[in-house]
C-alpha positions in Angstrom: 0.0 0.0 0.0 1.6 3.4 -1.0 2.3 6.0 1.7 0.1 9.0 1.7 1.0 12.6 2.9 0.2 11.7 6.5 2.2 8.5 6.6 5.2 10.5 5.3 4.9 13.3 8.0 4.6 10.5 10.6 7.9 9.1 9.3 9.5 12.6 9.6 8.4 12.9 13.2 10.0 9.6 13.9 13.2 10.5 12.3 13.4 13.3 14.9 15.9 16.3 14.7 19.1 17.4 16.4 20.8 15.0 18.7 17.6 12.9 19.1 17.5 11.6 15.6 16.7 7.9 14.9 18.5 5.7 12.4 16.6 4.5 9.3 16.5 1.0 10.7 15.0 2.4 14.0 12.3 4.3 12.0 11.2 1.2 9.9 11.0 -0.9 13.1 8.9 1.9 15.0 6.7 2.4 12.0 6.0 -1.4 11.8 5.3 -1.5 15.6 2.6 1.3 15.2 1.1 -0.1 12.1 1.4 -4.0 12.4 -1.4 -4.6 9.8 0.5 -2.7 7.0 3.5 -3.6 5.0 6.6 -2.5 6.5 8.6 0.4 4.9 12.0 0.0 3.8 15.0 2.0 4.6 15.2 3.3 1.1 11.7 4.7 1.4 12.7 6.4 4.6 15.8 8.0 3.0 13.7 9.3 0.0 11.3 10.8 2.3 14.0 12.5 4.3 15.9 13.7 1.3 12.7 15.1 -0.3 12.1 17.1 2.8 15.6 18.5 3.0 15.4 19.5 -0.7 11.8 20.8 -1.1 10.8 21.5 2.5 7.6 19.3 2.1 6.7 15.6 1.5 3.6 16.2 -0.6 2.9 13.8 -3.5 3.2 15.3 -6.8 0.1 15.2 -9.1 0.9 13.2 -12.2 0.5 15.0 -15.5 -1.7 12.6 -17.4 -2.9 13.1 -21.0 -5.0 16.2 -20.9 -8.8 15.8 -21.3 -10.2 16.4 -24.7 -13.2 18.7 -24.8 -16.4 16.8 -26.0 -17.1 19.7 -28.5 -13.7 19.6 -30.1 -13.8 15.6 -30.4 -17.1 16.1 -32.1 -15.8 18.7 -34.4 -12.8 16.4 -35.3 -15.0 13.4 -36.0 -17.5 15.6 -38.2 -14.5 17.0 -40.1 -13.3 13.5 -41.0 -16.8 12.5 -42.1 -17.1 15.6 -44.3 -13.7 15.0 -45.8 -13.0 11.3 -45.7 -10.1 11.7 -48.0 -8.0 14.0 -45.8 -5.0 12.8 -43.9 -4.8 13.0 -40.2 -2.1 15.9 -40.7 -4.7 17.8 -42.9 -7.4 17.4 -40.3 -5.0 18.6 -37.5 -4.4 21.9 -39.6 -8.0 22.8 -39.1 -7.6 22.8 -35.4 -4.9 25.5 -34.1 -4.1 23.9 -30.7 -4.3 20.2 -31.7 -1.5 18.2 -33.1 -1.4 15.1 -35.0 -1.1 12.7 -32.2 -4.2 14.3 -30.6 -6.2 13.8 -33.7 -5.0 10.1 -33.9 -5.9 9.7 -30.3 -9.5 10.9 -30.9 -9.8 8.5 -33.8 -8.6 5.6 -31.7 -10.9 6.4 -28.9 -13.9 6.3 -31.1 -12.6 3.2 -33.0 -12.3 5.3 -36.2 -9.7 3.8 -38.6 -8.6 5.6 -41.9 -8.6 3.3 -44.9 -7.0 3.9 -48.2 -8.7 2.3 -51.2 -6.2 0.7 -53.7 -7.1 -0.5 -57.2 -6.6 -4.4 -57.8 -6.7 -5.3 -61.5 -7.3 -9.0 -60.8 -8.3 -11.5 -58.0 -5.5 -13.3 -56.4 -5.7 -17.1 -55.9 -6.6 -17.1 -52.2 -9.0 -14.0 -52.6 -12.0 -16.5 -53.0 -11.3 -18.1 -49.6 -10.9 -14.7 -47.9 -14.3 -13.7 -49.2 -15.9 -16.7 -47.9 -14.2 -16.2 -44.5 -15.3 -12.6 -44.5 -19.0 -13.5 -45.1 -18.8 -16.1 -42.4 -17.3 -13.7 -40.1 -20.0 -11.1 -40.6 -22.7 -13.6 -40.4 -21.5 -15.1 -37.1 -21.2 -11.7 -35.6 -24.5 -10.5 -36.8 -26.1 -13.5 -35.3 -24.6 -12.8 -32.0 -25.4 -9.1 -32.1 -28.2 -7.9 -34.3 -26.6 -4.2 -34.2 -23.1 -5.4 -35.2 -23.6 -4.1 -39.0 -25.2 -0.9 -37.7 -22.1 0.0 -35.7 -19.8 -0.2 -38.7 -18.9 3.1 -40.2 -17.8 3.1 -43.9 -16.0 6.4 -44.4 -14.9 5.9 -47.9 -16.1 4.4 -51.2 -14.5 3.1 -54.5 -16.7 3.4 -57.5 -15.9 1.1 -60.4 -17.2 2.0 -63.7 -17.5 -0.5 -66.7 -17.6 1.5 -69.9 -19.4 0.1 -72.9 -17.7 0.4 -76.2 -15.3 -1.4 -78.7 -13.4 -4.4 -77.4 -9.6 -4.4 -77.8 -8.0 -7.8 -78.2 -11.3 -9.6 -77.4 -11.5 -7.8 -73.9 -13.9 -4.9 -73.1 -12.2 -1.8 -72.3 -12.9 -0.8 -68.5 -11.9 2.0 -66.1 -11.8 2.3 -62.4 -12.3 5.5 -60.7 -10.8 5.7 -57.1 -10.1 8.8 -54.9 -6.7 10.1 -55.2 -4.4 10.1 -52.1 -3.4 13.6 -52.7 -6.6 15.6 -53.6 -10.0 14.7 -52.6 -11.7 15.9 -55.7 -9.5 14.4 -58.1 -9.8 10.8 -59.5 -7.2 8.4 -60.7 -7.9 6.4 -63.8 -6.5 3.0 -64.3 -7.0 1.1 -67.7 -8.3 -2.3 -67.3 -6.3 -3.5 -70.4 -3.4 -2.2 -72.7 -4.2 0.5 -75.1 -5.0 -0.9 -78.6 -4.4 0.5 -82.0 -7.1 0.5 -84.9 -5.8 0.4 -88.4 -8.2 1.5 -91.3 -7.6 0.8 -95.0 -9.1 1.8 -98.3 -10.4 -1.3 -100.3 -11.5 0.6 -103.3 -8.0 0.9 -105.0 -7.0 -2.8 -104.2 -6.6 -5.2 -107.1 -9.4 -7.5 -107.9 -7.4 -10.7 -106.8 -6.5 -9.1 -103.6 
């Protein structure tokens, strides 16, 4: 059990002053005799208390400087800012709040279980993607059966829109484009071709020989 301020003052009184001072060993024994139901104090503890009193003039316990409390209004503003601009990075969000740094914004996101995701374009499925898709569906179904509000608690903060363009085929494949948010600008889209660019060649058949 840690010593409170009253215990520390009592130990100082046991140490004494002038030519009536007790040794640290005697103080430990006397404290244990007066408080037999508590854990005995060590000589190093008595030494620290005495040294602190000589250096600072008191034995009060320092208040620990923990993480400062975040105002609920500020926390709500940070979350709303992320919802309105889901493409912004944590550093960009922190610029909108003068007195809050990046680690404070990250702490708020972690507190509300908000995780930033970056959408990446995948041109084709990997070999194990089919098993992962089945595992994901089973995971969602099991958790939804255990908790009916499980899906309602999921916050989807970003989307990837895949557009399939109708038009001429190139090498037997339909030309397709995918629009995904750019990681640098929220209003700009990155375009990725689904297949290599093709080249159409046109010829005039009117001037060809008859046997051509």
